[in-house]
C-alpha positions as CSV (number, residue, x, y, z in Angstrom):
1,M,-14.3,-3.2,38.9
2,S,-15.3,-5.3,35.9
3,R,-19.0,-5.7,34.9
4,V,-20.2,-8.3,32.8
5,I,-20.7,-7.1,29.3
6,K,-24.5,-6.4,28.1
7,L,-24.6,-7.3,24.7
8,E,-27.2,-8.9,22.6
9,I,-25.4,-10.8,19.9
10,S,-28.0,-11.4,17.1
11,E,-26.1,-13.8,15.0
12,T,-25.9,-17.5,15.7
13,L,-23.2,-19.8,16.7
14,E,-23.0,-21.4,13.3
15,V,-23.0,-17.9,11.7
16,L,-20.2,-16.6,13.7
17,Q,-18.1,-19.9,13.2
18,E,-18.6,-19.4,9.5
19,L,-17.9,-15.7,9.3
20,L,-14.6,-16.7,11.4
21,R,-13.6,-19.2,8.6
22,K,-14.3,-16.4,5.9
23,Q,-12.5,-13.6,7.2
24,K,-9.5,-12.7,5.2
25,T,-7.8,-10.1,7.4
26,A,-6.3,-10.7,11.2
27,S,-8.1,-7.7,12.4
28,G,-11.6,-8.9,11.0
29,K,-11.0,-12.5,12.4
30,E,-10.1,-10.8,15.8
31,R,-13.5,-9.2,15.8
32,V,-15.6,-11.9,15.0
33,Q,-13.8,-14.1,17.6
34,A,-14.4,-11.4,20.1
35,L,-18.4,-11.8,19.2
36,Y,-17.9,-16.0,19.2
37,L,-16.3,-15.7,22.7
38,L,-19.1,-13.5,24.1
39,K,-21.8,-15.6,22.7
40,T,-20.4,-18.8,23.8
41,R,-20.0,-17.4,27.4
42,Q,-16.2,-18.1,27.4
43,V,-15.5,-14.6,28.7
44,E,-17.8,-12.2,30.6
45,T,-16.0,-8.9,30.9
46,V,-14.3,-6.4,28.7
47,Q,-10.9,-6.9,30.4
48,H,-10.9,-10.8,30.2
49,L,-11.8,-10.6,26.6
50,A,-9.1,-8.0,26.1
51,A,-6.6,-10.3,27.8
52,V,-7.6,-13.3,25.8
53,L,-7.3,-11.4,22.5
54,G,-4.1,-9.6,23.6
55,R,-5.9,-6.3,22.9
56,G,-6.4,-3.0,24.8
57,R,-9.5,-2.9,26.9
58,I,-10.7,0.5,24.9
59,T,-10.1,-1.2,21.7
60,I,-12.5,-4.0,22.8
61,Q,-15.2,-1.4,23.8
62,R,-14.7,0.4,20.6
63,W,-15.6,-2.6,18.5
64,L,-18.4,-3.5,20.7
65,K,-19.9,0.1,20.5
66,A,-19.4,-0.4,16.6
67,Y,-21.5,-3.6,16.7
68,R,-24.1,-1.8,19.1
69,E,-24.6,1.0,16.6
70,A,-24.8,-0.6,13.3
71,G,-24.0,-4.2,13.7
72,L,-21.7,-6.9,12.2
73,S,-21.1,-5.0,9.0
74,N,-20.1,-1.8,10.8
75,M,-17.8,-3.4,13.3
76,L,-15.8,-5.5,10.4
77,L,-15.4,-2.2,8.5
78,E,-12.0,-1.3,8.2
79,K,-11.2,2.6,7.6
80,K,-7.9,3.2,5.5
81,S,-6.3,6.5,6.0
82,P,-5.6,8.1,2.6
83,G,-1.8,9.0,3.4
84,R,-0.2,11.8,2.0
85,P,-0.7,12.9,-1.4
86,K,1.7,11.9,-4.1
87,K,4.4,14.4,-5.0
88,I,4.1,13.5,-8.8
89,P,0.4,13.0,-9.3
90,L,-0.9,10.2,-11.8
91,D,-1.9,12.5,-14.7
92,V,1.6,13.9,-14.7
93,R,3.3,10.4,-14.4
94,S,1.3,9.9,-17.8
95,Q,2.8,12.8,-19.3
96,I,6.2,11.8,-18.2
97,E,5.6,8.4,-20.0
98,K,4.8,10.1,-23.2
99,E,7.8,12.1,-22.8
100,L,9.8,8.9,-22.1
101,S,8.6,6.9,-25.1
102,D,9.5,9.9,-27.5
103,P,12.9,8.9,-29.0
104,E,14.5,12.2,-27.9
105,G,12.6,12.0,-24.4
106,F,14.8,12.8,-21.4
107,K,18.7,12.4,-21.0
108,S,18.9,12.8,-17.4
109,Y,16.8,12.8,-14.1
110,E,17.8,16.4,-13.6
111,E,16.0,17.0,-17.0
112,V,13.0,15.5,-16.0
113,C,12.8,17.2,-12.6
114,T,13.5,21.0,-14.7
115,W,10.7,19.9,-17.2
116,L,8.3,19.1,-14.2
117,L,9.0,22.4,-12.8
118,A,8.7,24.3,-16.0
119,E,5.4,22.4,-17.4
120,F,3.8,21.7,-14.0
121,G,5.2,23.9,-11.4
122,I,6.1,20.7,-9.6
123,E,9.2,21.0,-7.6
124,A,10.4,17.4,-6.8
125,S,13.6,16.3,-5.9
126,Y,16.2,14.2,-7.5
127,K,15.3,11.2,-5.3
128,V,11.7,11.4,-5.9
129,V,12.0,11.7,-9.7
130,H,14.5,8.8,-9.9
131,E,12.3,6.8,-7.8
132,V,9.3,7.3,-9.8
133,V,10.7,7.1,-13.2
134,R,13.1,4.1,-12.4
135,Y,10.9,1.9,-10.2
136,K,7.6,2.8,-10.4
137,M,7.5,3.5,-14.2
138,K,10.3,0.9,-14.9
139,A,12.1,3.0,-17.3
140,K,15.9,3.8,-17.5
141,L,17.4,7.1,-18.7
142,K,20.5,5.6,-20.5
143,A,22.6,8.0,-22.8
144,P,25.2,6.0,-24.8
145,R,28.7,6.3,-23.8
146,P,30.9,8.8,-25.6
147,R,33.0,7.2,-28.7
148,S,35.9,8.4,-30.2
149,L,36.0,9.8,-33.6
150,K,39.2,8.2,-34.5
151,Q,37.6,4.5,-33.7
152,D,37.8,2.0,-36.5
153,K,34.6,0.0,-36.8
154,S,36.0,-2.9,-38.7
155,V,38.4,-3.4,-35.6
156,E,35.3,-3.3,-33.4
157,D,33.3,-5.9,-35.6
158,D,36.6,-8.2,-35.5
159,F,36.8,-7.8,-31.5
160,K,32.9,-8.7,-31.3
161,K,33.5,-11.7,-33.6
162,N,36.5,-13.2,-32.0
163,F,35.6,-12.4,-28.2
164,L,33.3,-15.4,-27.7
């Protein structure tokens, strides 16, 4: 059975409207909108508020509990999960960039993998090393194609001149 929400909202309607306009994230906007709907008495119960906002009842109750405990700033606080730590840390990436800037540098991604294992003890797969070096650092490991020793340089120059 639904009960009327007993919540004292200290902000005025004008303040809530201004906050609603200033919110940058959708979740922040929803939370302020919940307070606004309660303040204007457009909704009376948590279930009705949950239906209007398209959120679960427990989610709405968690928002209101955060508001009761520490106010609006606590309610709008969004926690970001740290995620999994990177396989190749940022300080090691800077070392890779130094090695890449060296003229000799690395010739292949496999060479980077073995260097990481030898220098830092990091076992990174080829895929991880390729993604970090190629796409995150925007570096290309290029080795020139092999050339024949018998190739005549003047023929190559003539070809380049007459090609276009």
